[in-house]
Each structure stands twice: as C-alpha cells, then as structure tokens.
N, C-alpha and C positions, 0 to 999 in steps of 0.2 A: 337371550338366555345362555349363560356361561355353563361350562361343563356339559356342553352340548355332546350327545352321543346318539347311536343309530337308534336307540329305543324310543327317542323323542319323535320318530318319523312315523306317521300313522301308516299301517299296512306295510307293502313292500318287503314282505317276508323272504321271498327268495333271493330278492337284490341283497339284503343284508346277510342273509345265509352265506351267498357267494363271496361277500366281502369280508365276512368273519373267516372264511376257511382260507382266503388268500393271506389274510394277515398271519393267521395261525400256522400256516404252513410255510411260510416265508416265501411264497412262490409270487411275487409281486411283479408284474410288468413294469417297466421303468417308465413307461407313458401310457397314460389312460385318460380317454376322453370319456367324461358323463355327459351324454346327450340327453337333454329333455327340456321341455319349454321353461322358460323364466316362470317361476310360481309352481314348478314341479318339485320333486325331491331331489333333483340332481346335485344343488349346492348342499344340501343337508348330507346326502349319501356321502360326498367328497369330505366334507368338513369331519363327520363321524368317522370315517375310515382313516383320515390322517391321525386324529387323536388316537384311535386304536393302534394304529402302526407304531406310533411314538412311545405308548404305554410301555413301561418297563416289565410288567407282568404279562403272562400269556392267559387271556381270557376271552370271553365274547364281546366285552365291553371294557372301557378304560377303568382302571381301579379306582380312580379319583384321589388315590393317596400318594401315590409315588412322586417325586419331584417333578418328572416330565408331565404327569396329568395335572398337577397343580398350576405349571406354566401354560400347558395347552388349553387348560379350561380358561385361561383369561386371554387365550391368543397372542401369547407372549413367548412361547418357546423359542429358543435360538435357531433352532433346525428347521423351524416352520415358516416358509416365505410366502406372502401373498403378492399377486400381480393382478391388477383390475384397471378398468379403463378410467382416465382422469380428464380434466380440462386443461388445456395449455401445453405447448410444446416443450415447456421448461420444467414442467412438474412430472414426477414420478409417483408411485403409489407411496413410498416412504413419507410424502408431502401429507398423506392423508391416512395413515395408520390408525389414529385415535377414531377417525370417523367410521372408518372400515370395521374396526372392532365393535363399535356400536351397530353398524348395519347388520353384521351377522349375527349377532346377538338378537336384535329387534326384528329383523327381516331375513330369517333364513329362506324365506320364499318370495323374497323382493324380485322386482323387475330392475333394469338399468335406470328407467325413469325414476324409482323410488331412490336409486343410489345418487344420481345426479341432483335430485331434489334436496336429498340431505346435505351435499356438500354446496348447495346454492347455485346451482347451475342446471335447474331443470329444462331450460330451452336451449341448450347447448349440445352439440353432438361430441362425446368424450371419443378417446382412442388409448390405444396402448401404443406409445411413441417410441421413436429411436432411443432416447434417454433411457426409458424403461428397459428395453432390450438389453442396453448396456450394463444396466444395474443388475439384471436377471443373471447375466454371464459373470458379474464380477461375485453376486451373492453366492452363487453354485460353484465358485472356485474356492471357497472357504473350506476348511477341515470341518468334519461333524463336531460340533462342541460336546454334545452329550447323545447317548442312545445309539441305534443303529443305522438310523437313515436321516437324511435332510430331503426335505419336500418342497416344491414349489407349487402352490395352487393357483392356477390362473382363471380367474372368473371372467368371462367374456372374451374368448379367444377371437371372436367375429370382429372385433375392435381392434385386431392386430392386422395391419396391412402389410404392403411388401417388406417393411423393415422387419417383419418376422421372420424372414429367411436367415436373418443372423444368428438365429436359434437353432436352425435346422441340426447343424452338426451335434450342438449340445443336446437335443433331445434324442438323435440318433446313436450318439456314442456318449452316454452322460458319464461322470464320474461315479465311482463306486458308490452303491447304496445311496443314489440319487434318484428321486421319484418326481416325476411331472403327473399332477393330478389337474386337467383342464376340465372345465365346467362351462358347456355351451348350449345353445339351442337350435341354431340353424347351421348345419352341416355344409350348406351350399354357400356360406358366407364365411367359412374357415378356410384359410390357405391350404390347397389340396396337398402341398407338401408338407404340411404340418400333420392334417389329418391321415395320411397315408402312414405316419410313424407311430400313431397312438392305436392302442387297443379301444375298441368302441364298446362302451358300457351304455345301451340304450335304455333310457329311463322311461317307463311308461306313466300316462296320466294317473291321477289318482282315480279311484272308484268314488262314486257318489257316497256311500256309507263311511268311507274313509274321512272324506272332507267334512260330512256332517259330524261325524264323532269328534274331529279336531276342533271344529268350530265350538262344539258343546264343552270340551275340554278347555278352551281359551276363554270362556264364559262370553262368548260374542252372540249367542242367539239361542234361543229355545229349539226344541226337537223339531217343530214343523217348519219354523223359518230356516234352520241349518239344512233341512233336506231341500228345500226350495233354493236356497243359495248354492248348495252343492250342484243341484242340476243346473242352474244357470251358470257356474262357473267352467262347466264342461271339463273336469278333470285337473283344474288349475287350482291348487289351494291358496295360492297367492291371490288370485283374482277373487276367490270365494272370501277370504279376509277382509279384502278392499271393500267389497260390496256389504259385507256385514258389519263393518265399521262405519260406513256411511248411511244417508236415508236412501232407501230403494226408490220409494215412490217418484223423485224427481227424474231418475231414469227412464222409468215407465211413461211419464207424463212427457218428457223430453222427446220420445222416440215416437209417441202418436201424435203429438203436436207437429213434429218434423214431417211425418208421413202426410198429414193434412195438408200443411203448406207446400210440400213438394207436388202434390196432387192439384192443388188449386193454382190456376194460371195467374198468378200474380207475382211478378218479377222483384218488387221491392220487398215484399214479405219474405220471399226466399232468401234475397241477399241479406237481409236482417237477421234471419234465423241462421244462416250460415257463418254469419260473422259473430253470432252470439255462441254458437257451439265451438267455434274455433278459440274463444277466449277461456274455455273451460280447462283445467289442469289435464295434463297428458293421461293420467290415470282415470279421471272421469270421462275423457274421450273414449278410452279404451272400453270402459264399462258400457258406454252408450251402444259401441258396435258389439259386445260380446251379448248384450240384451237384445240387440237387433238379429244377431244370428240365432240366438234363443227362439226369438218370436217368430221366426220365419221357419225355424224347425217345429214349432207347434203348428203353423199354418199348414206345413207338410202333412202333418198328422190328421188335420181337418181334411185336406184334399185327399187324403187315402179313406176317408169315412170313420177315422178312428177318433172321433171327439170325446169319447170316454176317457181317453189316455193323455188329452190336453192337461198339461199342468200350469195353468193360469189362473189369476184371480177371475171371477165372475166378469168383471168389467173388461179386462183384456181378453178373455175367452170371447166375449161377444165380438169385440172389435176384429179379432183374428179370423172368427167365422165368417163374418161380414165380408172381410177383405178378400178372404180366399176363393169366394164365390166369382170374383172378377179378374182373378190371376191364374194363368195356367202354369203347368209344372215348369216349363222353360223358363218363365218370369221369375217363379221362386228360387230357381237356381242362379238366376243371374243376380237375384237380390243377395243371396248367401255368398258369391263370389265378390260382390262388391263390398260387403261388410267385411269378408276375411282379407282381401286386398287393402282395405282401408287399415286394418290392424296391423298389417304388415309395414304399411307405409309408416305409422305413428312410430313404430319401433325403430323404423329407419330414419326418423326425425325429420320427416316430410314436413314442407311448410303447411301450418294447420288451416289458414286462409284458403289456400288453394285446393287442399285436400276436401274441405268440407262444400266448397262450391262446387267443385267438380262432382262430389257425391250426390250432391242436391240436384244438379242437372241431369244426371243419370238415373236418379230415383224419379225426377219428374217424367223422364221420358218412358220409364217402365210402367210407371202408375197411370199416366194419361192414356197410354195405348189399350188399357183394358180396363181400367176404371170407369164406371159411368155413374158414380155416386159420391155424395161427400162423406168421408169417413167420418163416424160419429161414434162415440162409446155411451151416448145418452139413451 
C-alpha cells in the first residue's frame, strides 16, 4: 500500500498520539527501537512516523501533496534509507530495494520468512552483514538532500551480529538531524550495546476486535470467521492475515492427526508424519504451532470447567474435552512450552526435520504417560 500512514493501522491510538506529538514538537530521540512481534504494528508505526517526519507540512498525518510526501509515498525519498537482512556476504540492502518496496507495500505486517520467500531465499538465514554496516555509515555521512531530517529505518536488528558494533559511535553521536528507527521483535537477540543506545517503544499486540476489523476491511473474511482468526492469531495481525488467506481446515486436521500419531506407538508413522510436516512452508509450520497453542489454551479452559467459553468447532471441541480428561495441568503447560519453543526455533531457522522429529518424540512422551485412549473426533 503506497502512501502509508498511521491511520492505516487498526487501533494503537495511544501509540499514534505519542508519535504525532514527537513529530509536531520536534522532540525526536535520535535512536528509537520499535519493539513488537513480527506481525505486530511495529513496522507500520515506524513507516508512518518516518513519513510524518519527512512531510513539509505540520499536521497529524502526511499531507500527501508536498514533494516529500510524493516521494516517501513511493518509498523513494532521498533522505529515507532502509536496512534489512539479506542473503549473501557480498549483498546489501541496495541490491534488494525494489523487492523491499514491494514487501512493505504488500506485507507491512510480514514476517522475516515472508521477506526471504519474496527474494527467493525462504530456507536460508539472512543477516545484516559487514558490507551493509559500511554502507549505512556511508549513507548517513551524506548531506540532507531536502527537508529537516535524514532517516535510517532498520528492520530486523536481531540479524545484526558483532559487526553491528561498527555502528555504535554513529548511533550514539549521529550527524545533526539524523534519526535511527529500528524495528525488532526480540530484545534478547539485539546487541546489548545497540539496545542501550535506543529509546524503547514497546508495541503491544493487537486486540482481537482490531484484528477482526482489519481482516474485514481487507475483505479477507466475514464477521464470524474474522473473530475466530483474530482469536487464533493471539494478537498478531500478520498471522491472522496468513490464516485468513489460506485454508484453515488443513491446520486443524494436521494437528489432530499429529496428536493421534504421537499417541500411537508406531515409530514408522511418527517418522513419516514428522517428515511430512517438515516439508511444509515456514509460515504453514508456524500456523500449525500457533493453532497448537490455541488448541491447548482451549483445553485449559476445559480443565478449569469453563467449557462454555471454548471457541472451537463442535468437532474440535469434542476432541479437546476428550483429551483434557487424560492430561493434567503440568502436561498441558509442557505442551504449550513445546509449541512456543518450536515457534522460536522456526524464527531462528532451525532444521525442520530435526525440529519436527524432536517435537514428535516429546509429544509422544507427554501423551503416552497420561492418555489411555485413542484420540478421535468421530
């Protein structure tokens, strides 16, 4: 979506108001970190703020008519620079700017895996390399071409290794009217020396109604489906968009089939299923584990005697209620930990064959210790 601005983001009114005040009063910290899950509003807020700062008029949104807005609306403003993870030690962001502009237009709530898929490198781990750091230093040494600021928006500071220390002095003592806008998801994976030099803006997850409204505005689903996907996405609009754009039923079937096979004492079937799941695309794998977390949360409601609050289809609800009778609270919490750690491993480019084999073995151990029946939804 060209001409992106803060109003395109559902909800987040407090965050938008704060950013508008910063831009209007010209009290902008020289380095800010927008910290929120990939799929949250973090990237959208940073993009909207950058365009607002570059606008030649003083308003709550870009005017869309001044020369700066026309250029920033196409992501070609000469004082707006981008840095993001790429594949290859000899490649930099400059090699992928056309693809990047497409990405932020079409996927402002996208995941790193969406980006790597767009550039044809889905199964490789990108980084922000030494050559990119040199290029950042060079770009920010240029004189401001037009307007009041020059801005570097870095998406994915977690992908910046020890070579990022080359940027410390620049971040701490930038040239006049230079702004760093970093957009990341995991503070523990960002260099502490960089983290300490940034003002932190924590971006909350979306509320379910905000996600549901956004899905309907995008014509991705009706009211009832939008509410279900919003709940399943657990505050992550990017995940909700992915779920709404795909067929939901295979995710449900895959999870229930996987649980049955993990319960059954048949090693060949377990290996076959783990291999099948490992061949799925990364976002489909994440959808499976997100649904797994959602399914376990519904089982926790059943465990607490709150069956009326369960948000599942009749078929899924029957399976959840039947299963929870044989799993205690500790085992349910272990399942949630297993699925959550698997999601983190996927984001860190873990080997999918090893990941799903290990997860299958752990699920088998959890289920066999407590279950004494064959899980069925019939």
